[in-house]
N, CA, C and O atoms as a CHARMM CRD file, in Angstrom:
* protein
*
  304
    1    1 MET  N      7.71200 -10.51500 -10.80100 PROA 1      0.00000
    2    1 MET  CA     7.64300 -10.05200  -9.62100 PROA 1      0.00000
    3    1 MET  C      6.22300 -10.02600  -9.04200 PROA 1      0.00000
    4    1 MET  O      5.57600  -9.28500  -9.78200 PROA 1      0.00000
    5    2 GLU  N      5.79500 -10.28100  -8.50500 PROA 2      0.00000
    6    2 GLU  CA     4.43600 -10.32200  -7.88500 PROA 2      0.00000
    7    2 GLU  C      3.63900  -8.97600  -6.62700 PROA 2      0.00000
    8    2 GLU  O      3.42500  -9.03600  -5.41600 PROA 2      0.00000
    9    3 ALA  N      3.41500  -7.96400  -7.58300 PROA 3      0.00000
   10    3 ALA  CA     2.48700  -6.77900  -6.32300 PROA 3      0.00000
   11    3 ALA  C      1.66300  -7.60200  -5.24000 PROA 3      0.00000
   12    3 ALA  O      0.60700  -8.20700  -5.42800 PROA 3      0.00000
   13    4 HSD  N      2.45900  -7.47200  -3.95100 PROA 4      0.00000
   14    4 HSD  CA     1.77600  -8.00500  -3.09600 PROA 4      0.00000
   15    4 HSD  C      0.46500  -6.55900  -2.08400 PROA 4      0.00000
   16    4 HSD  O      0.91000  -5.56700  -1.50500 PROA 4      0.00000
   17    5 THR  N     -0.65100  -6.82200  -2.15300 PROA 5      0.00000
   18    5 THR  CA    -1.89000  -6.45600  -1.23600 PROA 5      0.00000
   19    5 THR  C     -1.35100  -5.69800  -0.05500 PROA 5      0.00000
   20    5 THR  O     -0.15500  -5.52000   0.17400 PROA 5      0.00000
   21    6 LEU  N     -2.14200  -5.36100   0.51600 PROA 6      0.00000
   22    6 LEU  CA    -2.15000  -5.08800   2.06700 PROA 6      0.00000
   23    6 LEU  C     -2.76800  -6.70400   2.75500 PROA 6      0.00000
   24    6 LEU  O     -2.37400  -7.36600   3.71500 PROA 6      0.00000
   25    7 LEU  N     -3.80300  -6.90700   1.83800 PROA 7      0.00000
   26    7 LEU  CA    -4.66600  -7.78700   2.31400 PROA 7      0.00000
   27    7 LEU  C     -3.57300  -9.20400   2.44200 PROA 7      0.00000
   28    7 LEU  O     -3.71000  -9.81500   3.50200 PROA 7      0.00000
   29    8 GLU  N     -2.48100  -9.78900   1.43500 PROA 8      0.00000
   30    8 GLU  CA    -1.36700 -10.45100   1.47800 PROA 8      0.00000
   31    8 GLU  C     -0.50800 -10.15800   2.64100 PROA 8      0.00000
   32    8 GLU  O     -0.00500 -11.03200   3.34700 PROA 8      0.00000
   33    9 ASP  N     -0.37900  -9.01900   2.78900 PROA 9      0.00000
   34    9 ASP  CA     0.95600  -8.66200   4.04800 PROA 9      0.00000
   35    9 ASP  C      0.26000  -8.89700   5.15300 PROA 9      0.00000
   36    9 ASP  O      0.76000  -9.68000   5.96000 PROA 9      0.00000
   37   10 PHE  N     -1.03100  -8.29500   5.45700 PROA 10     0.00000
   38   10 PHE  CA    -1.55200  -8.87800   6.83500 PROA 10     0.00000
   39   10 PHE  C     -3.10100  -9.33900   6.91100 PROA 10     0.00000
   40   10 PHE  O     -4.23500  -8.91800   7.14200 PROA 10     0.00000
   41   11 PRO  N     -2.24700 -10.68400   6.50000 PROA 11     0.00000
   42   11 PRO  CA    -3.96900 -11.90100   6.15200 PROA 11     0.00000
   43   11 PRO  C     -4.44700 -11.95700   7.74200 PROA 11     0.00000
   44   11 PRO  O     -5.36800 -12.76000   7.88600 PROA 11     0.00000
   45   12 GLU  N     -4.02500 -11.27100   9.01900 PROA 12     0.00000
   46   12 GLU  CA    -4.61700 -11.93000  10.14300 PROA 12     0.00000
   47   12 GLU  C     -5.71300 -10.47600  10.65800 PROA 12     0.00000
   48   12 GLU  O     -6.33900 -10.23300  11.69000 PROA 12     0.00000
   49   13 PHE  N     -5.50800  -9.66200   9.19700 PROA 13     0.00000
   50   13 PHE  CA    -6.23500  -8.49400   9.84100 PROA 13     0.00000
   51   13 PHE  C     -7.02700  -8.08900   8.05500 PROA 13     0.00000
   52   13 PHE  O     -7.22200  -7.00800   7.50000 PROA 13     0.00000
   53   14 LYS  N     -7.26400  -9.31400   7.68100 PROA 14     0.00000
   54   14 LYS  CA    -8.34800  -9.49800   6.37300 PROA 14     0.00000
   55   14 LYS  C    -10.07400  -9.14600   6.81200 PROA 14     0.00000
   56   14 LYS  O    -10.79100  -8.55700   6.00200 PROA 14     0.00000
   57   15 GLU  N    -10.55800  -9.55100   8.06600 PROA 15     0.00000
   58   15 GLU  CA   -12.07600  -8.71200   8.14600 PROA 15     0.00000
   59   15 GLU  C    -11.77900  -7.26200   8.73800 PROA 15     0.00000
   60   15 GLU  O    -12.58300  -6.42400   8.33200 PROA 15     0.00000
   61   16 LYS  N    -10.90000  -6.82800   9.52100 PROA 16     0.00000
   62   16 LYS  CA   -10.24600  -5.46400  10.01000 PROA 16     0.00000
   63   16 LYS  C    -10.15500  -4.80600   8.96100 PROA 16     0.00000
   64   16 LYS  O    -10.97000  -3.89800   8.79900 PROA 16     0.00000
   65   17 ILE  N     -9.04800  -5.08500   7.84100 PROA 17     0.00000
   66   17 ILE  CA    -9.68400  -4.10000   6.63300 PROA 17     0.00000
   67   17 ILE  C    -10.42000  -4.23100   6.10800 PROA 17     0.00000
   68   17 ILE  O    -10.47300  -3.28700   5.32000 PROA 17     0.00000
   69   18 GLN  N    -11.73200  -5.33300   5.85700 PROA 18     0.00000
   70   18 GLN  CA   -12.53300  -4.80700   4.94600 PROA 18     0.00000
   71   18 GLN  C    -13.91500  -4.28800   5.53100 PROA 18     0.00000
   72   18 GLN  O    -14.97100  -4.08600   4.93100 PROA 18     0.00000
   73   19 ALA  N    -13.61300  -4.13400   6.83900 PROA 19     0.00000
   74   19 ALA  CA   -14.73700  -2.79200   8.21900 PROA 19     0.00000
   75   19 ALA  C    -14.22400  -1.92500   7.66100 PROA 19     0.00000
   76   19 ALA  O    -15.07300  -1.30100   7.02400 PROA 19     0.00000
   77   20 LEU  N    -13.05400  -1.44600   7.52300 PROA 20     0.00000
   78   20 LEU  CA   -12.47800  -0.46600   7.69700 PROA 20     0.00000
   79   20 LEU  C    -12.13200   0.60000   6.23700 PROA 20     0.00000
   80   20 LEU  O    -11.70600   1.74200   6.06100 PROA 20     0.00000
   81   21 LYS  N    -12.41100  -0.07800   5.73100 PROA 21     0.00000
   82   21 LYS  CA   -12.38100   0.58800   4.14700 PROA 21     0.00000
   83   21 LYS  C    -14.00600   0.79600   3.63400 PROA 21     0.00000
   84   21 LYS  O    -14.39000   1.39900   2.63300 PROA 21     0.00000
   85   22 THR  N    -14.80400   0.10300   4.64400 PROA 22     0.00000
   86   22 THR  CA   -16.32000   0.65600   4.76100 PROA 22     0.00000
   87   22 THR  C    -17.00500   1.61100   5.31500 PROA 22     0.00000
   88   22 THR  O    -17.92700   2.30400   4.88500 PROA 22     0.00000
   89   23 SER  N    -16.21000   1.56400   6.78000 PROA 23     0.00000
   90   23 SER  CA   -16.44100   2.77200   7.74600 PROA 23     0.00000
   91   23 SER  C    -15.89000   3.65700   8.13100 PROA 23     0.00000
   92   23 SER  O    -16.43000   4.48500   8.86500 PROA 23     0.00000
   93   24 ASN  N    -14.68100   3.73200   7.75100 PROA 24     0.00000
   94   24 ASN  CA   -13.18800   4.63800   8.31400 PROA 24     0.00000
   95   24 ASN  C    -13.16100   5.64900   7.05900 PROA 24     0.00000
   96   24 ASN  O    -13.04400   4.83700   6.14100 PROA 24     0.00000
   97   25 GLU  N    -13.19000   6.70400   6.55600 PROA 25     0.00000
   98   25 GLU  CA   -12.72500   7.51900   5.49200 PROA 25     0.00000
   99   25 GLU  C    -10.87600   7.79200   5.30400 PROA 25     0.00000
  100   25 GLU  O    -10.09900   7.91500   4.35700 PROA 25     0.00000
  101   26 HSD  N    -10.81100   7.79200   6.39500 PROA 26     0.00000
  102   26 HSD  CA    -9.29400   8.51600   6.69000 PROA 26     0.00000
  103   26 HSD  C     -8.52400   7.03700   6.18500 PROA 26     0.00000
  104   26 HSD  O     -7.76900   7.17400   5.22300 PROA 26     0.00000
  105   27 PHE  N     -8.69700   5.22000   6.93000 PROA 27     0.00000
  106   27 PHE  CA    -8.44700   4.28700   6.29200 PROA 27     0.00000
  107   27 PHE  C     -8.36300   4.60400   4.55000 PROA 27     0.00000
  108   27 PHE  O     -7.35700   5.04900   3.99700 PROA 27     0.00000
  109   28 LYS  N     -9.70500   4.25000   3.83100 PROA 28     0.00000
  110   28 LYS  CA    -9.74400   4.30200   3.30300 PROA 28     0.00000
  111   28 LYS  C     -9.02400   5.17600   2.30700 PROA 28     0.00000
  112   28 LYS  O     -8.97600   4.62900   1.20600 PROA 28     0.00000
  113   29 ARG  N     -8.48500   6.29000   2.34300 PROA 29     0.00000
  114   29 ARG  CA    -8.26100   7.09600   1.82900 PROA 29     0.00000
  115   29 ARG  C     -6.29600   6.74900   1.76600 PROA 29     0.00000
  116   29 ARG  O     -5.58000   7.24200   0.89400 PROA 29     0.00000
  117   30 LEU  N     -5.66400   5.63000   3.12800 PROA 30     0.00000
  118   30 LEU  CA    -4.82500   5.44300   2.99300 PROA 30     0.00000
  119   30 LEU  C     -4.43500   4.34100   2.52900 PROA 30     0.00000
  120   30 LEU  O     -3.23200   4.14300   2.36000 PROA 30     0.00000
  121   31 TYR  N     -5.48200   3.29000   2.19500 PROA 31     0.00000
  122   31 TYR  CA    -5.62400   2.32800   1.42800 PROA 31     0.00000
  123   31 TYR  C     -5.70000   3.08600   0.31100 PROA 31     0.00000
  124   31 TYR  O     -5.08900   4.15400   0.34800 PROA 31     0.00000
  125   32 GLY  N     -6.20200   2.85100  -0.52200 PROA 32     0.00000
  126   32 GLY  CA    -6.66600   4.01100  -1.72100 PROA 32     0.00000
  127   32 GLY  C     -5.12700   4.12000  -1.69400 PROA 32     0.00000
  128   32 GLY  O     -4.59900   3.04700  -1.98600 PROA 32     0.00000
  129   33 GLU  N     -4.23600   5.14700  -1.41800 PROA 33     0.00000
  130   33 GLU  CA    -3.05900   5.42000  -2.23500 PROA 33     0.00000
  131   33 GLU  C     -1.96200   4.35800  -1.80100 PROA 33     0.00000
  132   33 GLU  O     -1.03600   4.22700  -2.60200 PROA 33     0.00000
  133   34 TYR  N     -1.92800   3.58400  -0.65700 PROA 34     0.00000
  134   34 TYR  CA    -1.26600   2.87000  -0.83800 PROA 34     0.00000
  135   34 TYR  C     -1.02900   1.72500  -2.00200 PROA 34     0.00000
  136   34 TYR  O      0.02200   1.31100  -2.49200 PROA 34     0.00000
  137   35 ASP  N     -2.40300   1.37000  -2.25900 PROA 35     0.00000
  138   35 ASP  CA    -2.73500   0.42900  -3.89900 PROA 35     0.00000
  139   35 ASP  C     -2.31000   0.80600  -4.73500 PROA 35     0.00000
  140   35 ASP  O     -1.73400   0.10100  -5.56400 PROA 35     0.00000
  141   36 LEU  N     -2.49300   2.56000  -4.85700 PROA 36     0.00000
  142   36 LEU  CA    -1.92500   3.25700  -6.63100 PROA 36     0.00000
  143   36 LEU  C     -0.41000   3.39100  -6.61100 PROA 36     0.00000
  144   36 LEU  O      0.25200   3.52200  -7.64000 PROA 36     0.00000
  145   37 ILE  N      0.25700   3.33800  -5.01500 PROA 37     0.00000
  146   37 ILE  CA     1.99900   3.30100  -5.28000 PROA 37     0.00000
  147   37 ILE  C      2.22100   1.97000  -5.38300 PROA 37     0.00000
  148   37 ILE  O      2.92400   1.56400  -6.30800 PROA 37     0.00000
  149   38 ASN  N      1.73400   1.19400  -4.57700 PROA 38     0.00000
  150   38 ASN  CA     2.29400  -0.14700  -4.30000 PROA 38     0.00000
  151   38 ASN  C      1.85700  -0.67500  -6.36600 PROA 38     0.00000
  152   38 ASN  O      2.66100  -1.43600  -6.90300 PROA 38     0.00000
  153   39 HSD  N      0.85200  -0.26400  -7.04700 PROA 39     0.00000
  154   39 HSD  CA     0.92200  -0.57900  -8.88200 PROA 39     0.00000
  155   39 HSD  C      1.80300   0.05800  -8.91500 PROA 39     0.00000
  156   39 HSD  O      2.69600  -0.78900  -8.88800 PROA 39     0.00000
  157   40 ASP  N      2.54800   1.52500  -8.98100 PROA 40     0.00000
  158   40 ASP  CA     3.45000   2.08800  -9.60400 PROA 40     0.00000
  159   40 ASP  C      4.56900   1.13800  -9.40200 PROA 40     0.00000
  160   40 ASP  O      5.23500   0.69000 -10.33500 PROA 40     0.00000
  161   41 LEU  N      4.76100   0.83500  -8.11800 PROA 41     0.00000
  162   41 LEU  CA     6.07000  -0.34900  -8.33800 PROA 41     0.00000
  163   41 LEU  C      5.54200  -1.30500  -8.45000 PROA 41     0.00000
  164   41 LEU  O      6.26500  -2.09100  -7.83900 PROA 41     0.00000
  165   42 HSD  N      4.85100  -1.75800  -8.77100 PROA 42     0.00000
  166   42 HSD  CA     5.03100  -3.18400  -9.58700 PROA 42     0.00000
  167   42 HSD  C      5.53300  -2.96500 -10.93500 PROA 42     0.00000
  168   42 HSD  O      6.52400  -3.52200 -11.40800 PROA 42     0.00000
  169   43 ARG  N      4.91200  -2.26000 -11.42600 PROA 43     0.00000
  170   43 ARG  CA     5.39400  -1.80000 -12.70700 PROA 43     0.00000
  171   43 ARG  C      6.84000  -1.50200 -13.31000 PROA 43     0.00000
  172   43 ARG  O      7.49200  -1.86600 -14.28900 PROA 43     0.00000
  173   44 ILE  N      7.00700  -0.61900 -12.17900 PROA 44     0.00000
  174   44 ILE  CA     8.78500  -0.22800 -12.03800 PROA 44     0.00000
  175   44 ILE  C      9.32800  -1.35800 -11.85700 PROA 44     0.00000
  176   44 ILE  O     10.11000  -1.56300 -12.78500 PROA 44     0.00000
  177   45 GLU  N      9.31700  -1.84400 -11.43800 PROA 45     0.00000
  178   45 GLU  CA     9.85000  -3.67200 -11.05300 PROA 45     0.00000
  179   45 GLU  C      9.83000  -4.76200 -11.97400 PROA 45     0.00000
  180   45 GLU  O     10.65900  -5.64700 -12.18800 PROA 45     0.00000
  181   46 THR  N      8.68800  -4.51100 -12.48600 PROA 46     0.00000
  182   46 THR  CA     8.49100  -5.41700 -14.06100 PROA 46     0.00000
  183   46 THR  C      9.31800  -5.28100 -14.95500 PROA 46     0.00000
  184   46 THR  O      9.93800  -6.13600 -15.58700 PROA 46     0.00000
  185   47 GLY  N      9.33400  -3.85900 -15.03200 PROA 47     0.00000
  186   47 GLY  CA     9.94700  -3.39300 -16.55600 PROA 47     0.00000
  187   47 GLY  C      9.38000  -3.06400 -17.14600 PROA 47     0.00000
  188   47 GLY  O      9.64500  -2.99700 -18.34600 PROA 47     0.00000
  189   48 ALA  N      7.86300  -2.52700 -16.42600 PROA 48     0.00000
  190   48 ALA  CA     6.24600  -2.10300 -17.76900 PROA 48     0.00000
  191   48 ALA  C      6.84700  -0.71500 -17.65600 PROA 48     0.00000
  192   48 ALA  O      6.69700  -0.02900 -18.66700 PROA 48     0.00000
  193   49 GLU  N      7.51400  -0.13500 -16.61700 PROA 49     0.00000
  194   49 GLU  CA     7.32500   1.35700 -17.01900 PROA 49     0.00000
  195   49 GLU  C      9.09700   2.00900 -16.17000 PROA 49     0.00000
  196   49 GLU  O      9.57400   1.85400 -15.04600 PROA 49     0.00000
  197   50 VAL  N      9.48300   2.58500 -17.16600 PROA 50     0.00000
  198   50 VAL  CA    10.83300   3.14600 -16.05400 PROA 50     0.00000
  199   50 VAL  C     10.79700   4.56400 -15.60500 PROA 50     0.00000
  200   50 VAL  O     10.13000   5.45800 -16.12500 PROA 50     0.00000
  201   51 VAL  N     11.76000   4.69000 -14.36400 PROA 51     0.00000
  202   51 VAL  CA    11.76100   5.72600 -13.74000 PROA 51     0.00000
  203   51 VAL  C     12.95300   5.74800 -13.17000 PROA 51     0.00000
  204   51 VAL  O     13.48500   4.64300 -13.07000 PROA 51     0.00000
  205   52 SER  N     13.79600   7.05100 -12.58600 PROA 52     0.00000
  206   52 SER  CA    14.95700   7.49900 -12.41300 PROA 52     0.00000
  207   52 SER  C     15.45800   6.20800 -10.48000 PROA 52     0.00000
  208   52 SER  O     14.63600   5.29100 -10.49100 PROA 52     0.00000
  209   53 GLU  N     15.77000   6.15800 -10.06400 PROA 53     0.00000
  210   53 GLU  CA    16.28500   6.04300  -9.04100 PROA 53     0.00000
  211   53 GLU  C     16.03000   6.84000  -7.79400 PROA 53     0.00000
  212   53 GLU  O     16.32300   6.31700  -6.71900 PROA 53     0.00000
  213   54 ASP  N     15.51800   8.04800  -7.81600 PROA 54     0.00000
  214   54 ASP  CA    14.70200   8.93200  -6.99000 PROA 54     0.00000
  215   54 ASP  C     13.80600   8.82300  -7.23200 PROA 54     0.00000
  216   54 ASP  O     13.12500   9.23200  -6.29200 PROA 54     0.00000
  217   55 VAL  N     12.90800   8.31100  -8.40000 PROA 55     0.00000
  218   55 VAL  CA    11.27500   8.58200  -8.40500 PROA 55     0.00000
  219   55 VAL  C     11.26200   7.26300  -7.59700 PROA 55     0.00000
  220   55 VAL  O     10.38600   7.16900  -6.73700 PROA 55     0.00000
  221   56 ARG  N     11.95400   6.43100  -7.73000 PROA 56     0.00000
  222   56 ARG  CA    11.63000   4.81200  -7.57000 PROA 56     0.00000
  223   56 ARG  C     11.58700   4.57500  -5.90500 PROA 56     0.00000
  224   56 ARG  O     10.79300   3.96200  -5.19100 PROA 56     0.00000
  225   57 ASN  N     13.05000   5.49500  -5.56100 PROA 57     0.00000
  226   57 ASN  CA    13.60900   5.45500  -3.83700 PROA 57     0.00000
  227   57 ASN  C     12.42500   6.56900  -3.33300 PROA 57     0.00000
  228   57 ASN  O     12.72800   6.84500  -2.17200 PROA 57     0.00000
  229   58 THR  N     11.47400   7.15800  -3.63200 PROA 58     0.00000
  230   58 THR  CA     9.95000   8.16000  -3.10500 PROA 58     0.00000
  231   58 THR  C      9.13600   7.14400  -3.12100 PROA 58     0.00000
  232   58 THR  O      9.22500   6.48500  -2.08600 PROA 58     0.00000
  233   59 LEU  N      8.64200   6.88500  -3.61100 PROA 59     0.00000
  234   59 LEU  CA     7.57000   5.84700  -4.08000 PROA 59     0.00000
  235   59 LEU  C      7.94600   4.82300  -3.10000 PROA 59     0.00000
  236   59 LEU  O      6.99100   4.47200  -2.40700 PROA 59     0.00000
  237   60 HSD  N      9.28500   4.12300  -2.78600 PROA 60     0.00000
  238   60 HSD  CA     8.93700   2.92800  -1.73400 PROA 60     0.00000
  239   60 HSD  C      9.27500   3.41300  -0.87500 PROA 60     0.00000
  240   60 HSD  O      9.45000   2.57900   0.01300 PROA 60     0.00000
  241   61 SER  N      9.64400   5.00000  -0.37200 PROA 61     0.00000
  242   61 SER  CA     9.69200   5.48300   0.82900 PROA 61     0.00000
  243   61 SER  C      8.14000   5.77500   1.56500 PROA 61     0.00000
  244   61 SER  O      7.67000   5.69800   2.70000 PROA 61     0.00000
  245   62 GLU  N      7.70900   6.11800   0.32900 PROA 62     0.00000
  246   62 GLU  CA     5.88700   6.69400   0.54000 PROA 62     0.00000
  247   62 GLU  C      5.31800   5.52800   0.92000 PROA 62     0.00000
  248   62 GLU  O      4.66200   5.38900   1.95300 PROA 62     0.00000
  249   63 ARG  N      5.66500   4.24600  -0.29000 PROA 63     0.00000
  250   63 ARG  CA     4.71200   2.86300   0.88300 PROA 63     0.00000
  251   63 ARG  C      4.76700   2.60500   1.91900 PROA 63     0.00000
  252   63 ARG  O      3.82000   2.40000   2.67800 PROA 63     0.00000
  253   64 VAL  N      6.11000   2.56000   2.19200 PROA 64     0.00000
  254   64 VAL  CA     6.35100   2.34400   3.78100 PROA 64     0.00000
  255   64 VAL  C      5.75700   3.04600   4.75800 PROA 64     0.00000
  256   64 VAL  O      5.26200   2.46800   5.72600 PROA 64     0.00000
  257   65 HSD  N      5.72800   4.82000   4.57700 PROA 65     0.00000
  258   65 HSD  CA     4.87200   5.30300   5.62200 PROA 65     0.00000
  259   65 HSD  C      3.83500   5.24900   5.69200 PROA 65     0.00000
  260   65 HSD  O      3.44600   5.46200   6.84000 PROA 65     0.00000
  261   66 LEU  N      2.49300   4.90300   4.46400 PROA 66     0.00000
  262   66 LEU  CA     1.96700   4.87300   3.77800 PROA 66     0.00000
  263   66 LEU  C      1.39800   2.55800   4.83100 PROA 66     0.00000
  264   66 LEU  O      0.30000   2.32300   5.33600 PROA 66     0.00000
  265   67 LYS  N      2.00200   2.02700   4.79100 PROA 67     0.00000
  266   67 LYS  CA     1.89100   0.81100   5.45700 PROA 67     0.00000
  267   67 LYS  C      1.82100   1.11000   7.17500 PROA 67     0.00000
  268   67 LYS  O      0.96900   0.71600   7.97100 PROA 67     0.00000
  269   68 ASP  N      3.09200   1.99100   7.43300 PROA 68     0.00000
  270   68 ASP  CA     2.91400   2.15400   9.01600 PROA 68     0.00000
  271   68 ASP  C      1.83700   2.28700   9.38600 PROA 68     0.00000
  272   68 ASP  O      1.31900   1.44400  10.11800 PROA 68     0.00000
  273   69 GLN  N      1.18000   3.41700   8.97000 PROA 69     0.00000
  274   69 GLN  CA     0.39300   4.40800   9.51600 PROA 69     0.00000
  275   69 GLN  C     -1.27100   3.44800   9.28100 PROA 69     0.00000
  276   69 GLN  O     -2.30300   3.59700   9.93500 PROA 69     0.00000
  277   70 ILE  N     -1.00400   2.47000   8.10400 PROA 70     0.00000
  278   70 ILE  CA    -2.22700   1.58900   8.31900 PROA 70     0.00000
  279   70 ILE  C     -2.22500   0.47800   9.17600 PROA 70     0.00000
  280   70 ILE  O     -3.08700  -0.17000   9.76900 PROA 70     0.00000
  281   71 TYR  N     -0.42600   0.43300   9.01500 PROA 71     0.00000
  282   71 TYR  CA    -0.53400  -0.69000  10.80700 PROA 71     0.00000
  283   71 TYR  C     -1.27100  -0.26900  12.23200 PROA 71     0.00000
  284   71 TYR  O     -2.14300  -0.89200  12.83700 PROA 71     0.00000
  285   72 ILE  N     -0.74800   0.77200  12.51300 PROA 72     0.00000
  286   72 ILE  CA    -1.41900   1.33900  13.35100 PROA 72     0.00000
  287   72 ILE  C     -3.00900   1.67100  13.53900 PROA 72     0.00000
  288   72 ILE  O     -3.40500   1.65200  14.70400 PROA 72     0.00000
  289   73 LEU  N     -3.94600   1.96800  12.53500 PROA 73     0.00000
  290   73 LEU  CA    -4.87700   1.52200  12.67200 PROA 73     0.00000
  291   73 LEU  C     -5.92600   0.62600  12.87000 PROA 73     0.00000
  292   73 LEU  O     -6.98700   0.55100  13.49000 PROA 73     0.00000
  293   74 LEU  N     -4.96000  -0.28200  11.81200 PROA 74     0.00000
  294   74 LEU  CA    -5.13300  -2.14600  12.25300 PROA 74     0.00000
  295   74 LEU  C     -4.53400  -2.84900  13.93000 PROA 74     0.00000
  296   74 LEU  O     -4.55200  -3.97800  14.41900 PROA 74     0.00000
  297   75 LYS  N     -4.25700  -2.08400  14.19900 PROA 75     0.00000
  298   75 LYS  CA    -3.74600  -2.87700  15.56700 PROA 75     0.00000
  299   75 LYS  C     -4.79200  -2.06100  16.45400 PROA 75     0.00000
  300   75 LYS  O     -5.22100  -2.82400  17.32000 PROA 75     0.00000
  301   76 ASN  N     -5.27900  -0.97300  16.54200 PROA 76     0.00000
  302   76 ASN  CA    -5.90600  -0.16000  17.35400 PROA 76     0.00000
  303   76 ASN  C     -7.70300  -1.42300  17.33700 PROA 76     0.00000
  304   76 ASN  O     -8.69300  -1.09700  17.99400 PROA 76     0.00000
């Protein structure tokens, strides 16, 4: 299973993502949090790490919430 980065999920916003990562501290923080959770979920989904379903579901929810916040910033 492959981990999908925000650049892969939002290729149409590639330049804006790069710009916001360097110019917007809030975006940079959200992007970093998303990246960490995405990495953790990839490890769980590939079997490299074992966690309870509750932990997995919480991480999924957090990732969706972060992705929604990031998308809002990208659309503006």
